[in-house]
Legacy VTK file of the C-alpha trace (Angstrom):
# vtk DataFile Version 3.0
C-alpha trace
ASCII
DATASET POLYDATA
POINTS 338 float
-6.375 7.685 22.557
-4.284 4.696 21.721
-5.406 2.363 24.056
-6.019 -0.106 21.268
-2.440 0.191 20.312
-1.648 -3.870 20.820
-4.511 -4.706 18.398
-3.153 -2.117 15.999
0.471 -3.395 16.361
-0.950 -6.891 15.744
-2.808 -5.784 12.360
-0.030 -3.536 11.419
2.538 -6.575 11.855
0.523 -8.469 9.111
0.549 -5.466 6.904
4.129 -4.923 6.930
4.832 -8.823 6.059
2.535 -8.602 3.156
3.266 -5.052 1.924
4.965 -5.389 -1.429
4.869 -1.922 -2.357
6.558 -0.701 -5.559
9.770 -2.344 -5.449
10.972 -0.101 -8.210
13.061 -2.946 -10.258
11.411 -1.717 -13.613
11.220 -4.550 -15.975
11.240 -4.369 -19.881
9.190 -7.023 -21.760
9.987 -7.952 -25.215
8.328 -10.541 -27.558
10.139 -13.633 -28.681
8.854 -16.506 -30.665
8.263 -18.463 -27.342
6.030 -15.712 -25.645
6.781 -12.618 -23.640
10.201 -12.213 -21.864
10.562 -9.295 -19.341
13.909 -7.984 -18.729
15.660 -4.886 -17.134
15.046 -1.251 -18.538
14.974 2.010 -16.915
12.393 4.499 -15.450
12.381 8.455 -15.905
11.532 11.090 -13.500
7.949 12.131 -13.831
6.600 8.708 -14.947
3.424 7.913 -13.133
0.736 4.739 -12.968
-2.829 5.113 -11.458
-5.022 2.589 -10.241
-8.977 2.072 -9.456
-10.042 -0.262 -6.725
-8.234 1.183 -3.533
-10.650 3.404 -2.356
-13.566 0.832 -2.755
-11.534 -1.582 -0.449
-10.560 0.990 2.204
-14.551 1.987 2.499
-15.513 -1.696 2.525
-13.019 -2.873 5.270
-13.394 0.565 7.425
-17.517 0.218 7.190
-17.117 -3.735 8.191
-14.837 -2.636 11.173
-17.057 -0.035 12.384
-20.177 -2.161 12.453
-18.201 -4.814 14.403
-17.017 -2.443 16.919
-19.203 0.683 17.306
-22.915 -0.174 18.401
-23.758 3.487 17.488
-22.612 3.038 14.180
-25.242 3.682 11.557
-23.649 4.299 7.964
-20.512 5.760 6.273
-20.481 8.252 3.102
-17.608 8.378 0.802
-16.990 12.307 0.538
-14.009 12.557 -1.775
-10.804 10.565 -2.956
-7.627 10.937 -4.670
-7.015 7.705 -6.654
-3.922 5.668 -6.165
-0.904 6.886 -7.889
2.814 5.436 -8.113
5.140 8.031 -9.496
8.762 8.041 -10.115
10.672 10.700 -8.136
14.410 12.016 -8.892
16.945 9.380 -7.789
18.776 9.717 -4.443
21.934 8.382 -3.096
21.257 6.806 0.294
23.315 4.567 2.954
22.308 0.823 2.208
24.087 -2.070 3.583
26.891 0.295 4.908
27.348 1.840 1.621
26.508 5.163 -0.183
24.073 3.537 -3.042
22.275 5.431 -5.852
18.695 4.630 -5.821
15.571 5.142 -7.843
12.721 6.570 -5.795
8.977 5.684 -6.040
6.358 7.506 -4.171
2.827 5.708 -3.683
-0.237 8.353 -2.554
-3.676 7.894 -1.832
-6.228 9.738 0.462
-9.956 9.169 0.921
-12.453 11.551 3.109
-15.444 9.980 4.403
-18.368 10.982 7.014
-19.258 8.536 9.791
-22.778 8.604 10.730
-23.906 7.609 14.322
-27.510 6.522 15.554
-29.489 9.893 16.078
-28.886 11.058 19.763
-26.231 8.748 20.711
-23.511 11.236 20.549
-22.867 14.794 21.477
-21.408 15.564 17.856
-23.390 18.143 15.953
-25.629 15.942 13.649
-24.146 12.706 15.010
-21.475 12.982 12.364
-17.854 12.906 12.574
-15.284 13.559 9.433
-12.274 11.368 8.765
-9.546 11.894 6.161
-7.100 8.789 5.428
-3.872 9.383 3.710
-1.319 6.896 2.945
2.144 7.487 1.352
4.835 5.085 0.728
8.375 5.830 -0.595
10.537 3.109 -1.687
14.518 3.471 -2.506
15.781 0.926 -4.957
19.306 0.488 -5.753
19.824 1.227 -9.677
22.692 -1.365 -9.786
23.097 -5.027 -8.549
22.062 -4.902 -4.908
20.079 -6.998 -2.450
18.766 -4.171 -0.579
15.583 -2.042 -0.427
14.369 0.814 1.727
10.626 2.000 2.365
8.984 4.148 4.628
5.116 4.126 4.763
2.806 6.778 6.677
-0.508 6.371 7.497
-1.925 9.562 8.384
-5.453 9.792 10.011
-7.317 12.921 10.791
-10.525 13.275 12.548
-12.690 16.208 13.214
-16.102 16.788 14.707
-18.131 19.712 16.798
-20.152 19.391 19.702
-21.193 21.207 22.860
-19.901 24.357 21.597
-16.363 23.423 20.545
-14.478 21.902 17.767
-12.325 19.106 17.815
-9.738 18.045 15.544
-7.632 14.478 16.312
-4.576 13.216 14.270
-3.147 10.043 14.501
0.464 8.981 12.383
1.694 5.488 12.214
5.218 5.567 10.341
7.077 2.183 9.425
10.524 2.503 8.332
11.917 -0.742 6.880
15.360 -1.875 5.455
15.057 -5.331 3.647
18.164 -7.522 2.668
17.463 -10.273 0.142
19.339 -13.331 -0.592
19.304 -12.954 -4.122
18.763 -10.664 -7.164
15.886 -10.338 -9.331
16.085 -12.383 -12.351
17.349 -10.954 -15.430
14.753 -12.520 -17.510
11.255 -13.820 -16.539
8.810 -15.510 -18.904
5.470 -17.799 -18.280
6.729 -21.044 -16.339
9.733 -19.422 -14.285
9.676 -19.746 -10.543
11.963 -18.227 -8.047
12.127 -17.300 -4.391
13.735 -15.146 -1.880
14.685 -15.304 1.498
14.309 -11.646 3.193
15.807 -10.118 6.183
13.931 -6.954 7.332
15.057 -4.331 10.162
11.911 -2.409 10.831
11.077 0.492 13.319
7.233 1.379 13.828
6.397 4.702 15.544
2.960 5.680 16.351
1.928 9.455 17.202
-0.915 11.312 18.017
-1.916 14.997 18.821
-5.260 17.022 19.461
-6.325 20.325 18.226
-2.761 20.857 16.686
-1.052 20.527 19.964
2.541 19.024 20.169
2.722 15.416 18.589
3.001 12.816 21.154
4.822 9.724 20.507
2.710 6.806 21.991
4.550 3.617 20.831
7.952 2.704 19.186
8.877 -0.745 18.318
12.049 -1.928 16.608
12.383 -5.475 15.549
14.012 -7.956 13.111
12.180 -10.443 10.797
12.901 -12.951 8.604
10.476 -14.565 5.407
10.655 -16.768 2.438
8.799 -15.124 -0.627
7.911 -17.329 -3.762
7.144 -15.980 -7.201
5.784 -17.889 -10.000
4.989 -16.760 -13.661
1.993 -18.586 -14.519
0.442 -17.522 -17.933
-0.462 -15.170 -20.596
-3.806 -13.339 -20.034
-5.553 -10.557 -21.649
-7.010 -7.982 -18.974
-9.588 -5.172 -19.456
-8.334 -1.749 -18.303
-8.989 1.712 -18.465
-11.486 4.130 -16.810
-14.322 2.511 -19.034
-12.711 -1.313 -19.161
-12.642 -1.125 -22.800
-9.067 -1.725 -23.335
-7.898 -5.187 -23.976
-4.481 -5.472 -22.456
-2.181 -8.384 -22.847
-0.402 -9.579 -19.563
1.638 -12.082 -17.795
0.167 -13.294 -14.530
2.664 -13.860 -11.643
1.539 -15.258 -8.252
3.228 -14.264 -5.090
3.257 -16.408 -1.734
4.860 -15.792 1.583
5.752 -18.949 3.148
3.756 -19.996 6.110
1.064 -17.071 5.746
-2.356 -17.211 4.757
-2.250 -13.974 2.520
-1.305 -14.348 -1.200
-1.312 -11.921 -4.176
-1.704 -12.059 -7.837
-0.291 -9.571 -10.044
-0.850 -8.987 -14.065
1.981 -7.317 -15.848
1.684 -5.665 -19.398
3.299 -7.383 -22.513
5.600 -4.299 -22.454
6.091 -4.489 -18.574
3.855 -2.215 -16.314
1.570 -3.741 -13.575
-2.152 -3.724 -15.043
-3.878 -5.485 -12.187
-3.342 -6.775 -8.590
-5.205 -8.865 -6.163
-4.764 -9.799 -2.569
-6.459 -12.633 -0.897
-6.601 -13.785 2.733
-7.435 -17.395 3.560
-8.549 -17.796 -0.082
-11.099 -14.531 -0.018
-10.542 -11.614 -2.104
-9.931 -8.484 -0.082
-8.465 -6.155 -2.705
-8.694 -5.854 -6.503
-6.892 -2.738 -8.458
-6.607 -2.321 -12.020
-4.408 0.273 -13.918
-6.664 3.270 -15.191
-3.997 5.433 -16.701
-0.558 6.026 -16.854
2.679 7.896 -18.534
5.847 6.420 -19.576
8.354 8.860 -20.716
11.248 6.620 -21.848
12.006 6.949 -25.573
14.461 3.723 -26.143
12.397 1.845 -23.423
8.956 0.530 -24.421
7.515 0.257 -20.833
8.112 -0.777 -17.088
6.801 -2.830 -14.638
7.280 -2.937 -10.858
7.899 -6.465 -9.377
6.114 -5.813 -6.213
2.261 -5.350 -6.181
2.403 -1.919 -6.499
-0.150 -0.882 -3.911
-0.447 -1.292 -0.083
-2.032 -4.586 1.196
-5.329 -4.657 2.520
-4.610 -5.321 6.177
-3.688 -1.642 6.061
-7.244 -0.775 6.344
-7.668 -2.758 9.519
-4.705 -0.715 10.970
-6.493 2.690 9.996
-9.859 1.450 11.418
-8.224 0.702 14.724
-6.599 4.086 14.441
-10.020 5.726 13.993
-12.165 3.627 16.295
-9.642 4.748 19.132
-10.115 8.182 18.265
-13.994 7.715 18.349
-13.698 6.217 21.787
-11.354 9.169 23.069
-13.787 11.694 21.686
-16.783 10.082 23.513
-15.176 9.764 26.966
-14.265 13.664 26.708
LINES 1 339
338 0 1 2 3 4 5 6 7 8 9 10 11 12 13 14 15 16 17 18 19 20 21 22 23 24 25 26 27 28 29 30 31 32 33 34 35 36 37 38 39 40 41 42 43 44 45 46 47 48 49 50 51 52 53 54 55 56 57 58 59 60 61 62 63 64 65 66 67 68 69 70 71 72 73 74 75 76 77 78 79 80 81 82 83 84 85 86 87 88 89 90 91 92 93 94 95 96 97 98 99 100 101 102 103 104 105 106 107 108 109 110 111 112 113 114 115 116 117 118 119 120 121 122 123 124 125 126 127 128 129 130 131 132 133 134 135 136 137 138 139 140 141 142 143 144 145 146 147 148 149 150 151 152 153 154 155 156 157 158 159 160 161 162 163 164 165 166 167 168 169 170 171 172 173 174 175 176 177 178 179 180 181 182 183 184 185 186 187 188 189 190 191 192 193 194 195 196 197 198 199 200 201 202 203 204 205 206 207 208 209 210 211 212 213 214 215 216 217 218 219 220 221 222 223 224 225 226 227 228 229 230 231 232 233 234 235 236 237 238 239 240 241 242 243 244 245 246 247 248 249 250 251 252 253 254 255 256 257 258 259 260 261 262 263 264 265 266 267 268 269 270 271 272 273 274 275 276 277 278 279 280 281 282 283 284 285 286 287 288 289 290 291 292 293 294 295 296 297 298 299 300 301 302 303 304 305 306 307 308 309 310 311 312 313 314 315 316 317 318 319 320 321 322 323 324 325 326 327 328 329 330 331 332 333 334 335 336 337
């Protein structure tokens, strides 16, 4: 079923390099005569931030991938979605860099249900359709004190089911990536327009691919452990007003920050609220916009701290969709061969 595992690994590697999800370093914004200045505050358990745009990006990328690789593909329908939400969980103490470290924990969750339609008569499926459900979860542990370390675990879970020939088939694929990141320095204590800084990062990564059919035992199809290094540059460029909310009627003041992984063709731009939280994020590949997501709702409960921000993009990178597509296409190929 995972005959295209090498392709999946190639796409996933790009995703991991770019994935800047919820580095829970919370930043507090306070106004000064010279403009916004962002500094360190505190998160509260139960805070959450919800964004619109991720489902559209997943759908568009998956549709394009299906059109390119499945000659029998007809169309794709969106059935249901759970919007991308980042929430703050209870703090935990884990081992990082050989020491027990108290960490703030964040969880990103998103799911989307779609129906794939194939050309009439081209499959043995009932009505030539197949159902897909894609769920993404990303858990991040960020030290509450000064530390150069971070841990994150990302899981892409794909369910595929279809009926035909008098039987039902239920296929599951799971791609789990665990990373421990060590940076060469700490985040700046204050950020304002014009600031620029960079980190070198050392990443210890383990990626595991698993599958199972009709709820049998999980079968590990691949496991890769690797050590990576990269250089990441951040620049705070300007203050911008962004339209937010479900109806885009709210005018929200922000600071625009640009991120570049040195030597790569992927870049991202993030806009942060004057009081700190992530308002909007965009991802580009070779200069082409592949994801744009905007804050629609949030709850920040701190009383003495005005608000917070995540210094990463807050959302998974768009190359995640390519990995999802390859998983699903592998499922289709397997099901058609049976």
